[in-house]
C-alpha positions, 0 to 999 in steps of 0.5 A: 627362445626355442618354442619348446624351451619356452613351453617347458619353462612355463610348465616347469618353473622349478626346472626339475623336468628340464633336468630329467630330460637333459639327463635322459638325453645324455644317456640316449646319446650314441657316444655316451652309450659307447662309453658305457659299453667300454666300461662294461656298464649296461646301456639298457638300464637307462632305457626306462628313464629315456622312455619317460623323458620322451613321453614327457617331451611329447606332453610338454610339446602338446600345447604348441600343437594345440595352439597351432589350430584351436585358438583360431576356433575360439578355444583357450589353451592353458595348463589344465586343458584335458590332454587327450581331448585337445590332442584329438581335437587338434588332429581333427583341425589339422585334417581340415575338420574344424567343425568336428574339432569344435563339436568334440571340444564342446562335448568334452568340456560339458562332461559332468563336473569338468567345468564345475571343477575349474570354476572352483579355482576362482576361490584360489584368487582369495589369497592375500587378505579377507577382502580378497577372499570375500570377493573370490567367494562372491565371484564363485557364487555368481559364476556357479549360477552362470554354470547352472544357466549354462547347464540349463540351456540359458546361454543368454544369461551365462555368457554376460556373467562370465564375461563380466567376471573375467574383467573383474578378476583381471582388474582386481589383480592387474588393475586394468581391463583385459578387453583393451588393445594392450590386452594381457599375457605373461611369460610364465603360464601357458594361458599367457602365451601370445598364441593363447589367451592374448590371441583370443582377446585380440581376435574375438573377445575384445573386438568392437561391434559397432553395428547391431547384428542378428548373425549367429556365430560360434567363435567366442562372443565379443564382450562389447557386442554382448554387453552393449547390446550389439550382438543379438544371437550370441546365446549358443552352447558353443559360445557359452562353453568357449567363454567359460574356458577363456575364464579358466585361462584368465584364472590361471594367468591371474593366479600366477600374477597374484602369487608373484605379487604376494611373493614380492610383497607388492600386492595392493588391497582391493578397493571395494565398497561394503 
């Protein structure tokens, strides 16, 4: 499938944007304009629709530009990414200024309430039954505490909590861990694109760390390295921010999977202990 069409389908499941773009491109075609002129119809009347379609195509194509650079720096791409922030960062990365792109995204995601708003979306995973809602509420409480630690500079505490909740969320919906060689992904969300969250999981989050390390890295911590005590200098603002952003991509993917299971009547109860 054409990359643009794939991204459009992931962002526009109803097909309404596809229809608007196709109609606008029809009137933008030189032959169509000649026909309008032959029948004495004004061609400029359709220009606003053509302009809107061009802007829409640019927005739809933005995630492909972001994916070409930013996941390699440890940043997930998903539908709720701040457009201007990611556009600016991808341009910096294209110019070879990876550090500048990294710093821009770190500061941008840490603007007041930007992360907190995304954390609220954990509650949307409570759909289906009371048990799921109780689990979602508790996950939200834990991640909110992790956010307090993050904002307070206690990154040693925020990162393990967020990593563990990423795994728990996926297990509750897909009944398996995202931190495996198989990984996770889908064909319906931007988060599930092979070059977004699946790439992050494969390259960074799921990598095994067999030797104790005192090296400091800012490219998203390995879950194995952090939770098994191998990576000892994971506690940076950069790593914590990137881990939160990866969580938001997991939420997007999990919510789509949950919606699909609800629609098809295949959602199984969560096996929990009270």
